[in-house]
mmCIF file of the N, C-alpha and C atoms, coordinates in Angstrom:
data_MODEL
# 
_entry.id   MODEL 
# 
loop_
_atom_site.group_PDB 
_atom_site.id 
_atom_site.type_symbol 
_atom_site.label_atom_id 
_atom_site.label_alt_id 
_atom_site.label_comp_id 
_atom_site.label_asym_id 
_atom_site.label_entity_id 
_atom_site.label_seq_id 
_atom_site.pdbx_PDB_ins_code 
_atom_site.Cartn_x 
_atom_site.Cartn_y 
_atom_site.Cartn_z 
_atom_site.occupancy 
_atom_site.B_iso_or_equiv 
_atom_site.pdbx_formal_charge 
_atom_site.auth_seq_id 
_atom_site.auth_comp_id 
_atom_site.auth_asym_id 
_atom_site.auth_atom_id 
_atom_site.pdbx_PDB_model_num 
ATOM 1   N N  . MET A 1 1  ? 0.345  58.783 102.982 1.00 0.00 ? 1  MET A N  1 
ATOM 2   C CA . MET A 1 1  ? 0.325  59.911 103.882 1.00 0.00 ? 1  MET A CA 1 
ATOM 3   C C  . MET A 1 1  ? 0.863  59.474 105.242 1.00 0.00 ? 1  MET A C  1 
ATOM 4   N N  . VAL A 1 2  ? 1.615  60.345 105.868 1.00 0.00 ? 2  VAL A N  1 
ATOM 5   C CA . VAL A 1 2  ? 2.197  60.066 107.180 1.00 0.00 ? 2  VAL A CA 1 
ATOM 6   C C  . VAL A 1 2  ? 1.352  60.773 108.238 1.00 0.00 ? 2  VAL A C  1 
ATOM 7   N N  . VAL A 1 3  ? 1.033  60.055 109.322 1.00 0.00 ? 3  VAL A N  1 
ATOM 8   C CA . VAL A 1 3  ? 0.216  60.605 110.402 1.00 0.00 ? 3  VAL A CA 1 
ATOM 9   C C  . VAL A 1 3  ? 0.931  60.442 111.738 1.00 0.00 ? 3  VAL A C  1 
ATOM 10  N N  . ILE A 1 4  ? 0.585  61.317 112.664 1.00 0.00 ? 4  ILE A N  1 
ATOM 11  C CA . ILE A 1 4  ? 1.081  61.238 114.038 1.00 0.00 ? 4  ILE A CA 1 
ATOM 12  C C  . ILE A 1 4  ? -0.124 60.860 114.876 1.00 0.00 ? 4  ILE A C  1 
ATOM 13  N N  . ARG A 1 5  ? -0.075 59.686 115.506 1.00 0.00 ? 5  ARG A N  1 
ATOM 14  C CA . ARG A 1 5  ? -1.239 59.187 116.224 1.00 0.00 ? 5  ARG A CA 1 
ATOM 15  C C  . ARG A 1 5  ? -0.831 58.365 117.436 1.00 0.00 ? 5  ARG A C  1 
ATOM 16  N N  . LEU A 1 6  ? -1.841 57.934 118.198 1.00 0.00 ? 6  LEU A N  1 
ATOM 17  C CA . LEU A 1 6  ? -1.610 57.110 119.371 1.00 0.00 ? 6  LEU A CA 1 
ATOM 18  C C  . LEU A 1 6  ? -1.624 55.640 118.984 1.00 0.00 ? 6  LEU A C  1 
ATOM 19  N N  . SER A 1 7  ? -0.751 54.874 119.604 1.00 0.00 ? 7  SER A N  1 
ATOM 20  C CA . SER A 1 7  ? -0.702 53.427 119.438 1.00 0.00 ? 7  SER A CA 1 
ATOM 21  C C  . SER A 1 7  ? -0.894 52.814 120.819 1.00 0.00 ? 7  SER A C  1 
ATOM 22  N N  . ARG A 1 8  ? -1.916 51.993 120.977 1.00 0.00 ? 8  ARG A N  1 
ATOM 23  C CA . ARG A 1 8  ? -2.267 51.494 122.304 1.00 0.00 ? 8  ARG A CA 1 
ATOM 24  C C  . ARG A 1 8  ? -1.365 50.348 122.736 1.00 0.00 ? 8  ARG A C  1 
ATOM 25  N N  . GLY A 1 9  ? -1.000 50.400 123.994 1.00 0.00 ? 9  GLY A N  1 
ATOM 26  C CA . GLY A 1 9  ? -0.245 49.331 124.627 1.00 0.00 ? 9  GLY A CA 1 
ATOM 27  C C  . GLY A 1 9  ? -0.860 49.071 125.988 1.00 0.00 ? 9  GLY A C  1 
ATOM 28  N N  . GLY A 1 10 ? -0.135 48.429 126.851 1.00 0.00 ? 10 GLY A N  1 
ATOM 29  C CA . GLY A 1 10 ? -0.658 48.143 128.177 1.00 0.00 ? 10 GLY A CA 1 
ATOM 30  C C  . GLY A 1 10 ? -1.538 46.902 128.171 1.00 0.00 ? 10 GLY A C  1 
ATOM 31  N N  . SER A 1 11 ? -2.117 46.610 129.309 1.00 0.00 ? 11 SER A N  1 
ATOM 32  C CA . SER A 1 11 ? -2.957 45.427 129.440 1.00 0.00 ? 11 SER A CA 1 
ATOM 33  C C  . SER A 1 11 ? -4.427 45.836 129.500 1.00 0.00 ? 11 SER A C  1 
ATOM 34  N N  . LYS A 1 12 ? -5.278 44.864 129.653 1.00 0.00 ? 12 LYS A N  1 
ATOM 35  C CA . LYS A 1 12 ? -6.710 45.112 129.724 1.00 0.00 ? 12 LYS A CA 1 
ATOM 36  C C  . LYS A 1 12 ? -7.026 46.005 130.934 1.00 0.00 ? 12 LYS A C  1 
ATOM 37  N N  . HIS A 1 13 ? -7.774 47.052 130.726 1.00 0.00 ? 13 HIS A N  1 
ATOM 38  C CA . HIS A 1 13 ? -8.170 48.020 131.752 1.00 0.00 ? 13 HIS A CA 1 
ATOM 39  C C  . HIS A 1 13 ? -6.995 48.843 132.280 1.00 0.00 ? 13 HIS A C  1 
ATOM 40  N N  . ARG A 1 14 ? -5.822 48.761 131.674 1.00 0.00 ? 14 ARG A N  1 
ATOM 41  C CA . ARG A 1 14 ? -4.643 49.552 132.067 1.00 0.00 ? 14 ARG A CA 1 
ATOM 42  C C  . ARG A 1 14 ? -4.012 50.122 130.810 1.00 0.00 ? 14 ARG A C  1 
ATOM 43  N N  . PRO A 1 15 ? -4.667 51.095 130.149 1.00 0.00 ? 15 PRO A N  1 
ATOM 44  C CA . PRO A 1 15 ? -4.156 51.590 128.866 1.00 0.00 ? 15 PRO A CA 1 
ATOM 45  C C  . PRO A 1 15 ? -2.865 52.385 129.007 1.00 0.00 ? 15 PRO A C  1 
ATOM 46  N N  . PHE A 1 16 ? -2.059 52.292 127.973 1.00 0.00 ? 16 PHE A N  1 
ATOM 47  C CA . PHE A 1 16 ? -0.825 53.070 127.837 1.00 0.00 ? 16 PHE A CA 1 
ATOM 48  C C  . PHE A 1 16 ? -0.665 53.325 126.349 1.00 0.00 ? 16 PHE A C  1 
ATOM 49  N N  . PHE A 1 17 ? -0.389 54.567 125.977 1.00 0.00 ? 17 PHE A N  1 
ATOM 50  C CA . PHE A 1 17 ? -0.331 54.907 124.567 1.00 0.00 ? 17 PHE A CA 1 
ATOM 51  C C  . PHE A 1 17 ? 1.037  55.463 124.197 1.00 0.00 ? 17 PHE A C  1 
ATOM 52  N N  . ASN A 1 18 ? 1.585  54.976 123.085 1.00 0.00 ? 18 ASN A N  1 
ATOM 53  C CA . ASN A 1 18 ? 2.779  55.563 122.502 1.00 0.00 ? 18 ASN A CA 1 
ATOM 54  C C  . ASN A 1 18 ? 2.323  56.549 121.435 1.00 0.00 ? 18 ASN A C  1 
ATOM 55  N N  . ILE A 1 19 ? 2.999  57.686 121.344 1.00 0.00 ? 19 ILE A N  1 
ATOM 56  C CA . ILE A 1 19 ? 2.730  58.642 120.280 1.00 0.00 ? 19 ILE A CA 1 
ATOM 57  C C  . ILE A 1 19 ? 3.726  58.330 119.181 1.00 0.00 ? 19 ILE A C  1 
ATOM 58  N N  . VAL A 1 20 ? 3.209  57.912 118.029 1.00 0.00 ? 20 VAL A N  1 
ATOM 59  C CA . VAL A 1 20 ? 4.056  57.415 116.957 1.00 0.00 ? 20 VAL A CA 1 
ATOM 60  C C  . VAL A 1 20 ? 3.798  58.149 115.653 1.00 0.00 ? 20 VAL A C  1 
ATOM 61  N N  . VAL A 1 21 ? 4.801  58.122 114.793 1.00 0.00 ? 21 VAL A N  1 
ATOM 62  C CA . VAL A 1 21 ? 4.685  58.595 113.420 1.00 0.00 ? 21 VAL A CA 1 
ATOM 63  C C  . VAL A 1 21 ? 4.572  57.336 112.566 1.00 0.00 ? 21 VAL A C  1 
ATOM 64  N N  . ALA A 1 22 ? 3.488  57.240 111.781 1.00 0.00 ? 22 ALA A N  1 
ATOM 65  C CA . ALA A 1 22 ? 3.239  56.018 111.020 1.00 0.00 ? 22 ALA A CA 1 
ATOM 66  C C  . ALA A 1 22 ? 2.610  56.344 109.680 1.00 0.00 ? 22 ALA A C  1 
ATOM 67  N N  . ASP A 1 23 ? 2.687  55.383 108.774 1.00 0.00 ? 23 ASP A N  1 
ATOM 68  C CA . ASP A 1 23 ? 1.970  55.484 107.512 1.00 0.00 ? 23 ASP A CA 1 
ATOM 69  C C  . ASP A 1 23 ? 0.491  55.272 107.805 1.00 0.00 ? 23 ASP A C  1 
ATOM 70  N N  . LYS A 1 24 ? -0.357 56.056 107.188 1.00 0.00 ? 24 LYS A N  1 
ATOM 71  C CA . LYS A 1 24 ? -1.784 55.989 107.450 1.00 0.00 ? 24 LYS A CA 1 
ATOM 72  C C  . LYS A 1 24 ? -2.367 54.616 107.143 1.00 0.00 ? 24 LYS A C  1 
ATOM 73  N N  . ARG A 1 25 ? -1.783 53.892 106.198 1.00 0.00 ? 25 ARG A N  1 
ATOM 74  C CA . ARG A 1 25 ? -2.307 52.590 105.789 1.00 0.00 ? 25 ARG A CA 1 
ATOM 75  C C  . ARG A 1 25 ? -1.971 51.468 106.764 1.00 0.00 ? 25 ARG A C  1 
ATOM 76  N N  . ASP A 1 26 ? -1.024 51.699 107.670 1.00 0.00 ? 26 ASP A N  1 
ATOM 77  C CA . ASP A 1 26 ? -0.659 50.669 108.642 1.00 0.00 ? 26 ASP A CA 1 
ATOM 78  C C  . ASP A 1 26 ? -1.664 50.623 109.783 1.00 0.00 ? 26 ASP A C  1 
ATOM 79  N N  . ARG A 1 27 ? -1.752 49.468 110.434 1.00 0.00 ? 27 ARG A N  1 
ATOM 80  C CA . ARG A 1 27 ? -2.684 49.298 111.545 1.00 0.00 ? 27 ARG A CA 1 
ATOM 81  C C  . ARG A 1 27 ? -2.318 50.208 112.711 1.00 0.00 ? 27 ARG A C  1 
ATOM 82  N N  . ARG A 1 28 ? -3.300 50.475 113.569 1.00 0.00 ? 28 ARG A N  1 
ATOM 83  C CA . ARG A 1 28 ? -3.107 51.378 114.712 1.00 0.00 ? 28 ARG A CA 1 
ATOM 84  C C  . ARG A 1 28 ? -1.935 50.938 115.582 1.00 0.00 ? 28 ARG A C  1 
ATOM 85  N N  . ASP A 1 29 ? -1.866 49.664 115.902 1.00 0.00 ? 29 ASP A N  1 
ATOM 86  C CA . ASP A 1 29 ? -0.802 49.162 116.773 1.00 0.00 ? 29 ASP A CA 1 
ATOM 87  C C  . ASP A 1 29 ? 0.280  48.433 115.988 1.00 0.00 ? 29 ASP A C  1 
ATOM 88  N N  . GLY A 1 30 ? 0.318  48.643 114.685 1.00 0.00 ? 30 GLY A N  1 
ATOM 89  C CA . GLY A 1 30 ? 1.267  47.944 113.837 1.00 0.00 ? 30 GLY A CA 1 
ATOM 90  C C  . GLY A 1 30 ? 2.567  48.709 113.654 1.00 0.00 ? 30 GLY A C  1 
ATOM 91  N N  . ARG A 1 31 ? 3.106  48.589 112.462 1.00 0.00 ? 31 ARG A N  1 
ATOM 92  C CA . ARG A 1 31 ? 4.403  49.171 112.135 1.00 0.00 ? 31 ARG A CA 1 
ATOM 93  C C  . ARG A 1 31 ? 4.347  50.694 112.217 1.00 0.00 ? 31 ARG A C  1 
ATOM 94  N N  . PHE A 1 32 ? 5.435  51.294 112.708 1.00 0.00 ? 32 PHE A N  1 
ATOM 95  C CA . PHE A 1 32 ? 5.527  52.741 112.762 1.00 0.00 ? 32 PHE A CA 1 
ATOM 96  C C  . PHE A 1 32 ? 6.924  53.182 112.369 1.00 0.00 ? 32 PHE A C  1 
ATOM 97  N N  . ILE A 1 33 ? 7.051  54.466 112.037 1.00 0.00 ? 33 ILE A N  1 
ATOM 98  C CA . ILE A 1 33 ? 8.325  55.011 111.585 1.00 0.00 ? 33 ILE A CA 1 
ATOM 99  C C  . ILE A 1 33 ? 9.181  55.439 112.771 1.00 0.00 ? 33 ILE A C  1 
ATOM 100 N N  . GLU A 1 34 ? 8.568  56.171 113.711 1.00 0.00 ? 34 GLU A N  1 
ATOM 101 C CA . GLU A 1 34 ? 9.317  56.686 114.859 1.00 0.00 ? 34 GLU A CA 1 
ATOM 102 C C  . GLU A 1 34 ? 8.378  56.875 116.041 1.00 0.00 ? 34 GLU A C  1 
ATOM 103 N N  . ARG A 1 35 ? 8.870  56.571 117.237 1.00 0.00 ? 35 ARG A N  1 
ATOM 104 C CA . ARG A 1 35 ? 8.129  56.819 118.480 1.00 0.00 ? 35 ARG A CA 1 
ATOM 105 C C  . ARG A 1 35 ? 8.604  58.160 119.012 1.00 0.00 ? 35 ARG A C  1 
ATOM 106 N N  . ILE A 1 36 ? 7.667  59.107 119.190 1.00 0.00 ? 36 ILE A N  1 
ATOM 107 C CA . ILE A 1 36 ? 8.078  60.450 119.621 1.00 0.00 ? 36 ILE A CA 1 
ATOM 108 C C  . ILE A 1 36 ? 7.568  60.814 121.007 1.00 0.00 ? 36 ILE A C  1 
ATOM 109 N N  . GLY A 1 37 ? 6.907  59.902 121.681 1.00 0.00 ? 37 GLY A N  1 
ATOM 110 C CA . GLY A 1 37 ? 6.444  60.202 123.031 1.00 0.00 ? 37 GLY A CA 1 
ATOM 111 C C  . GLY A 1 37 ? 5.511  59.137 123.553 1.00 0.00 ? 37 GLY A C  1 
ATOM 112 N N  . PHE A 1 38 ? 4.903  59.431 124.712 1.00 0.00 ? 38 PHE A N  1 
ATOM 113 C CA . PHE A 1 38 ? 3.943  58.513 125.308 1.00 0.00 ? 38 PHE A CA 1 
ATOM 114 C C  . PHE A 1 38 ? 2.893  59.290 126.087 1.00 0.00 ? 38 PHE A C  1 
ATOM 115 N N  . TYR A 1 39 ? 1.774  58.617 126.361 1.00 0.00 ? 39 TYR A N  1 
ATOM 116 C CA . TYR A 1 39 ? 0.685  59.172 127.153 1.00 0.00 ? 39 TYR A CA 1 
ATOM 117 C C  . TYR A 1 39 ? 0.166  58.072 128.057 1.00 0.00 ? 39 TYR A C  1 
ATOM 118 N N  . ASN A 1 40 ? 0.165  58.337 129.354 1.00 0.00 ? 40 ASN A N  1 
ATOM 119 C CA . ASN A 1 40 ? -0.349 57.390 130.339 1.00 0.00 ? 40 ASN A CA 1 
ATOM 120 C C  . ASN A 1 40 ? -1.547 58.035 131.026 1.00 0.00 ? 40 ASN A C  1 
ATOM 121 N N  . PRO A 1 41 ? -2.776 57.687 130.615 1.00 0.00 ? 41 PRO A N  1 
ATOM 122 C CA . PRO A 1 41 ? -3.950 58.332 131.199 1.00 0.00 ? 41 PRO A CA 1 
ATOM 123 C C  . PRO A 1 41 ? -4.192 57.966 132.662 1.00 0.00 ? 41 PRO A C  1 
ATOM 124 N N  . LEU A 1 42 ? -3.585 56.902 133.146 1.00 0.00 ? 42 LEU A N  1 
ATOM 125 C CA . LEU A 1 42 ? -3.771 56.463 134.529 1.00 0.00 ? 42 LEU A CA 1 
ATOM 126 C C  . LEU A 1 42 ? -2.571 56.785 135.411 1.00 0.00 ? 42 LEU A C  1 
ATOM 127 N N  . ALA A 1 43 ? -1.779 57.776 135.034 1.00 0.00 ? 43 ALA A N  1 
ATOM 128 C CA . ALA A 1 43 ? -0.584 58.125 135.811 1.00 0.00 ? 43 ALA A CA 1 
ATOM 129 C C  . ALA A 1 43 ? -0.991 58.625 137.196 1.00 0.00 ? 43 ALA A C  1 
ATOM 130 N N  . LYS A 1 44 ? -0.310 58.137 138.183 1.00 0.00 ? 44 LYS A N  1 
ATOM 131 C CA . LYS A 1 44 ? -0.564 58.560 139.558 1.00 0.00 ? 44 LYS A CA 1 
ATOM 132 C C  . LYS A 1 44 ? 0.080  59.925 139.804 1.00 0.00 ? 44 LYS A C  1 
ATOM 133 N N  . GLU A 1 45 ? -0.256 60.519 140.921 1.00 0.00 ? 45 GLU A N  1 
ATOM 134 C CA . GLU A 1 45 ? 0.345  61.801 141.305 1.00 0.00 ? 45 GLU A CA 1 
ATOM 135 C C  . GLU A 1 45 ? 1.854  61.626 141.464 1.00 0.00 ? 45 GLU A C  1 
ATOM 136 N N  . GLY A 1 46 ? 2.609  62.478 140.818 1.00 0.00 ? 46 GLY A N  1 
ATOM 137 C CA . GLY A 1 46 ? 4.057  62.393 140.875 1.00 0.00 ? 46 GLY A CA 1 
ATOM 138 C C  . GLY A 1 46 ? 4.673  61.615 139.725 1.00 0.00 ? 46 GLY A C  1 
ATOM 139 N N  . GLU A 1 47 ? 3.881  60.883 138.968 1.00 0.00 ? 47 GLU A N  1 
ATOM 140 C CA . GLU A 1 47 ? 4.382  60.160 137.800 1.00 0.00 ? 47 GLU A CA 1 
ATOM 141 C C  . GLU A 1 47 ? 4.199  61.025 136.568 1.00 0.00 ? 47 GLU A C  1 
ATOM 142 N N  . GLU A 1 48 ? 5.049  60.810 135.592 1.00 0.00 ? 48 GLU A N  1 
ATOM 143 C CA . GLU A 1 48 ? 4.942  61.536 134.335 1.00 0.00 ? 48 GLU A CA 1 
ATOM 144 C C  . GLU A 1 48 ? 3.862  60.874 133.480 1.00 0.00 ? 48 GLU A C  1 
ATOM 145 N N  . GLY A 1 49 ? 2.838  61.641 133.125 1.00 0.00 ? 49 GLY A N  1 
ATOM 146 C CA . GLY A 1 49 ? 1.729  61.095 132.364 1.00 0.00 ? 49 GLY A CA 1 
ATOM 147 C C  . GLY A 1 49 ? 1.815  61.353 130.875 1.00 0.00 ? 49 GLY A C  1 
ATOM 148 N N  . LEU A 1 50 ? 2.615  62.332 130.482 1.00 0.00 ? 50 LEU A N  1 
ATOM 149 C CA . LEU A 1 50 ? 2.696  62.705 129.073 1.00 0.00 ? 50 LEU A CA 1 
ATOM 150 C C  . LEU A 1 50 ? 4.091  63.223 128.771 1.00 0.00 ? 50 LEU A C  1 
ATOM 151 N N  . ARG A 1 51 ? 4.673  62.713 127.696 1.00 0.00 ? 51 ARG A N  1 
ATOM 152 C CA . ARG A 1 51 ? 5.967  63.215 127.223 1.00 0.00 ? 51 ARG A CA 1 
ATOM 153 C C  . ARG A 1 51 ? 5.933  63.212 125.706 1.00 0.00 ? 51 ARG A C  1 
ATOM 154 N N  . VAL A 1 52 ? 6.263  64.372 125.120 1.00 0.00 ? 52 VAL A N  1 
ATOM 155 C CA . VAL A 1 52 ? 6.308  64.490 123.664 1.00 0.00 ? 52 VAL A CA 1 
ATOM 156 C C  . VAL A 1 52 ? 7.615  65.179 123.295 1.00 0.00 ? 52 VAL A C  1 
ATOM 157 N N  . ALA A 1 53 ? 8.369  64.612 122.368 1.00 0.00 ? 53 ALA A N  1 
ATOM 158 C CA . ALA A 1 53 ? 9.585  65.236 121.854 1.00 0.00 ? 53 ALA A CA 1 
ATOM 159 C C  . ALA A 1 53 ? 9.140  66.309 120.847 1.00 0.00 ? 53 ALA A C  1 
ATOM 160 N N  . MET A 1 54 ? 9.046  67.546 121.327 1.00 0.00 ? 54 MET A N  1 
ATOM 161 C CA . MET A 1 54 ? 8.504  68.626 120.507 1.00 0.00 ? 54 MET A CA 1 
ATOM 162 C C  . MET A 1 54 ? 9.350  68.895 119.265 1.00 0.00 ? 54 MET A C  1 
ATOM 163 N N  . ASP A 1 55 ? 10.676 68.710 119.360 1.00 0.00 ? 55 ASP A N  1 
ATOM 164 C CA . ASP A 1 55 ? 11.518 68.931 118.184 1.00 0.00 ? 55 ASP A CA 1 
ATOM 165 C C  . ASP A 1 55 ? 11.195 67.929 117.079 1.00 0.00 ? 55 ASP A C  1 
ATOM 166 N N  . ARG A 1 56 ? 10.946 66.668 117.438 1.00 0.00 ? 56 ARG A N  1 
ATOM 167 C CA . ARG A 1 56 ? 10.582 65.660 116.435 1.00 0.00 ? 56 ARG A CA 1 
ATOM 168 C C  . ARG A 1 56 ? 9.171  65.882 115.904 1.00 0.00 ? 56 ARG A C  1 
ATOM 169 N N  . LEU A 1 57 ? 8.279  66.342 116.766 1.00 0.00 ? 57 LEU A N  1 
ATOM 170 C CA . LEU A 1 57 ? 6.912  66.638 116.332 1.00 0.00 ? 57 LEU A CA 1 
ATOM 171 C C  . LEU A 1 57 ? 6.908  67.747 115.293 1.00 0.00 ? 57 LEU A C  1 
ATOM 172 N N  . THR A 1 58 ? 7.630  68.823 115.556 1.00 0.00 ? 58 THR A N  1 
ATOM 173 C CA . THR A 1 58 ? 7.681  69.922 114.590 1.00 0.00 ? 58 THR A CA 1 
ATOM 174 C C  . THR A 1 58 ? 8.402  69.504 113.312 1.00 0.00 ? 58 THR A C  1 
ATOM 175 N N  . HIS A 1 59 ? 9.409  68.634 113.430 1.00 0.00 ? 59 HIS A N  1 
ATOM 176 C CA . HIS A 1 59 ? 10.087 68.131 112.239 1.00 0.00 ? 59 HIS A CA 1 
ATOM 177 C C  . HIS A 1 59 ? 9.111  67.381 111.335 1.00 0.00 ? 59 HIS A C  1 
ATOM 178 N N  . TRP A 1 60 ? 8.363  66.441 111.912 1.00 0.00 ? 60 TRP A N  1 
ATOM 179 C CA . TRP A 1 60 ? 7.457  65.642 111.110 1.00 0.00 ? 60 TRP A CA 1 
ATOM 180 C C  . TRP A 1 60 ? 6.311  66.472 110.543 1.00 0.00 ? 60 TRP A C  1 
ATOM 181 N N  . GLN A 1 61 ? 5.808  67.444 111.321 1.00 0.00 ? 61 GLN A N  1 
ATOM 182 C CA . GLN A 1 61 ? 4.774  68.315 110.783 1.00 0.00 ? 61 GLN A CA 1 
ATOM 183 C C  . GLN A 1 61 ? 5.337  69.195 109.675 1.00 0.00 ? 61 GLN A C  1 
ATOM 184 N N  . GLY A 1 62 ? 6.597  69.536 109.762 1.00 0.00 ? 62 GLY A N  1 
ATOM 185 C CA . GLY A 1 62 ? 7.240  70.343 108.727 1.00 0.00 ? 62 GLY A CA 1 
ATOM 186 C C  . GLY A 1 62 ? 7.393  69.619 107.403 1.00 0.00 ? 62 GLY A C  1 
ATOM 187 N N  . VAL A 1 63 ? 7.482  68.291 107.447 1.00 0.00 ? 63 VAL A N  1 
ATOM 188 C CA . VAL A 1 63 ? 7.603  67.525 106.208 1.00 0.00 ? 63 VAL A CA 1 
ATOM 189 C C  . VAL A 1 63 ? 6.264  66.957 105.753 1.00 0.00 ? 63 VAL A C  1 
ATOM 190 N N  . GLY A 1 64 ? 5.165  67.397 106.392 1.00 0.00 ? 64 GLY A N  1 
ATOM 191 C CA . GLY A 1 64 ? 3.836  67.067 105.897 1.00 0.00 ? 64 GLY A CA 1 
ATOM 192 C C  . GLY A 1 64 ? 3.025  66.069 106.684 1.00 0.00 ? 64 GLY A C  1 
ATOM 193 N N  . ALA A 1 65 ? 3.494  65.620 107.835 1.00 0.00 ? 65 ALA A N  1 
ATOM 194 C CA . ALA A 1 65 ? 2.715  64.667 108.630 1.00 0.00 ? 65 ALA A CA 1 
ATOM 195 C C  . ALA A 1 65 ? 1.529  65.375 109.275 1.00 0.00 ? 65 ALA A C  1 
ATOM 196 N N  . GLN A 1 66 ? 0.398  64.691 109.317 1.00 0.00 ? 66 GLN A N  1 
ATOM 197 C CA . GLN A 1 66 ? -0.819 65.229 109.917 1.00 0.00 ? 66 GLN A CA 1 
ATOM 198 C C  . GLN A 1 66 ? -1.016 64.598 111.293 1.00 0.00 ? 66 GLN A C  1 
ATOM 199 N N  . ALA A 1 67 ? -1.215 65.421 112.329 1.00 0.00 ? 67 ALA A N  1 
ATOM 200 C CA . ALA A 1 67 ? -1.452 64.917 113.676 1.00 0.00 ? 67 ALA A CA 1 
ATOM 201 C C  . ALA A 1 67 ? -2.937 64.617 113.859 1.00 0.00 ? 67 ALA A C  1 
ATOM 202 N N  . SER A 1 68 ? -3.237 63.561 114.595 1.00 0.00 ? 68 SER A N  1 
ATOM 203 C CA . SER A 1 68 ? -4.630 63.224 114.886 1.00 0.00 ? 68 SER A CA 1 
ATOM 204 C C  . SER A 1 68 ? -5.196 64.262 115.858 1.00 0.00 ? 68 SER A C  1 
ATOM 205 N N  . PRO A 1 69 ? -6.505 64.414 115.908 1.00 0.00 ? 69 PRO A N  1 
ATOM 206 C CA . PRO A 1 69 ? -7.107 65.384 116.845 1.00 0.00 ? 69 PRO A CA 1 
ATOM 207 C C  . PRO A 1 69 ? -6.723 65.128 118.302 1.00 0.00 ? 69 PRO A C  1 
ATOM 208 N N  . THR A 1 70 ? -6.589 63.870 118.694 1.00 0.00 ? 70 THR A N  1 
ATOM 209 C CA . THR A 1 70 ? -6.206 63.550 120.068 1.00 0.00 ? 70 THR A CA 1 
ATOM 210 C C  . THR A 1 70 ? -4.776 63.993 120.360 1.00 0.00 ? 70 THR A C  1 
ATOM 211 N N  . VAL A 1 71 ? -3.875 63.788 119.419 1.00 0.00 ? 71 VAL A N  1 
ATOM 212 C CA . VAL A 1 71 ? -2.488 64.211 119.611 1.00 0.00 ? 71 VAL A CA 1 
ATOM 213 C C  . VAL A 1 71 ? -2.418 65.734 119.702 1.00 0.00 ? 71 VAL A C  1 
ATOM 214 N N  . VAL A 1 72 ? -3.176 66.424 118.875 1.00 0.00 ? 72 VAL A N  1 
ATOM 215 C CA . VAL A 1 72 ? -3.205 67.890 118.929 1.00 0.00 ? 72 VAL A CA 1 
ATOM 216 C C  . VAL A 1 72 ? -3.679 68.354 120.303 1.00 0.00 ? 72 VAL A C  1 
ATOM 217 N N  . ARG A 1 73 ? -4.727 67.717 120.837 1.00 0.00 ? 73 ARG A N  1 
ATOM 218 C CA . ARG A 1 73 ? -5.248 68.080 122.159 1.00 0.00 ? 73 ARG A CA 1 
ATOM 219 C C  . ARG A 1 73 ? -4.204 67.822 123.261 1.00 0.00 ? 73 ARG A C  1 
ATOM 220 N N  . LEU A 1 74 ? -3.501 66.703 123.182 1.00 0.00 ? 74 LEU A N  1 
ATOM 221 C CA . LEU A 1 74 ? -2.492 66.391 124.189 1.00 0.00 ? 74 LEU A CA 1 
ATOM 222 C C  . LEU A 1 74 ? -1.316 67.356 124.127 1.00 0.00 ? 74 LEU A C  1 
ATOM 223 N N  . VAL A 1 75 ? -0.914 67.761 122.927 1.00 0.00 ? 75 VAL A N  1 
ATOM 224 C CA . VAL A 1 75 ? 0.198  68.709 122.792 1.00 0.00 ? 75 VAL A CA 1 
ATOM 225 C C  . VAL A 1 75 ? -0.194 70.060 123.365 1.00 0.00 ? 75 VAL A C  1 
ATOM 226 N N  . LYS A 1 76 ? -1.424 70.489 123.130 1.00 0.00 ? 76 LYS A N  1 
ATOM 227 C CA . LYS A 1 76 ? -1.910 71.745 123.723 1.00 0.00 ? 76 LYS A CA 1 
ATOM 228 C C  . LYS A 1 76 ? -1.955 71.645 125.232 1.00 0.00 ? 76 LYS A C  1 
ATOM 229 N N  . GLN A 1 77 ? -2.313 70.476 125.740 1.00 0.00 ? 77 GLN A N  1 
ATOM 230 C CA . GLN A 1 77 ? -2.371 70.240 127.177 1.00 0.00 ? 77 GLN A CA 1 
ATOM 231 C C  . GLN A 1 77 ? -0.972 70.321 127.794 1.00 0.00 ? 77 GLN A C  1 
ATOM 232 N N  . GLN A 1 78 ? 0.038  69.845 127.088 1.00 0.00 ? 78 GLN A N  1 
ATOM 233 C CA . GLN A 1 78 ? 1.399  69.848 127.605 1.00 0.00 ? 78 GLN A CA 1 
ATOM 234 C C  . GLN A 1 78 ? 2.035  71.228 127.519 1.00 0.00 ? 78 GLN A C  1 
ATOM 235 N N  . ALA A 1 79 ? 1.671  72.023 126.514 1.00 0.00 ? 79 ALA A N  1 
ATOM 236 C CA . ALA A 1 79 ? 2.311  73.313 126.260 1.00 0.00 ? 79 ALA A CA 1 
ATOM 237 C C  . ALA A 1 79 ? 2.265  74.258 127.461 1.00 0.00 ? 79 ALA A C  1 
ATOM 238 N N  . PRO A 1 80 ? 1.138  74.455 128.163 1.00 0.00 ? 80 PRO A N  1 
ATOM 239 C CA . PRO A 1 80 ? 1.156  75.355 129.321 1.00 0.00 ? 80 PRO A CA 1 
ATOM 240 C C  . PRO A 1 80 ? 2.066  74.866 130.431 1.00 0.00 ? 80 PRO A C  1 
ATOM 241 N N  . ALA A 1 81 ? 2.242  73.552 130.576 1.00 0.00 ? 81 ALA A N  1 
ATOM 242 C CA . ALA A 1 81 ? 3.118  73.016 131.602 1.00 0.00 ? 81 ALA A CA 1 
ATOM 243 C C  . ALA A 1 81 ? 4.579  73.348 131.298 1.00 0.00 ? 81 ALA A C  1 
ATOM 244 N N  . ALA A 1 82 ? 4.929  73.405 130.007 1.00 0.00 ? 82 ALA A N  1 
ATOM 245 C CA . ALA A 1 82 ? 6.320  73.697 129.623 1.00 0.00 ? 82 ALA A CA 1 
ATOM 246 C C  . ALA A 1 82 ? 6.624  75.183 129.752 1.00 0.00 ? 82 ALA A C  1 
ATOM 247 N N  . ALA A 1 83 ? 5.613  76.031 129.604 1.00 0.00 ? 83 ALA A N  1 
ATOM 248 C CA . ALA A 1 83 ? 5.837  77.477 129.631 1.00 0.00 ? 83 ALA A CA 1 
ATOM 249 C C  . ALA A 1 83 ? 5.893  78.038 131.025 1.00 0.00 ? 83 ALA A C  1 
# 
C-alpha cells in the first residue's frame, strides 16, 4: 500500500518535515517514492511554513494512495490560504 506521510528531518529541537509518498512497509525516514512538499512548524513570520504540490497529491490519491491524518489536516490548513 502507498501512503502520503511526513518524514522528519532537521536537527534536535528544530523539526522539519518532508511530505512524501512512500510504501507503507518502509521506515518513516527511509526510502520514498516522491517528495511532494514540506512542513516547517517553526517557520518565522514571513517564511513559508507549508508547501504542498496539490497536483501531485491529487494524482497519488487518484491511484489509491492513502494520506495520513496529519497530512490531511495540513492540506485543509493550506486550502483557505490558496483560495
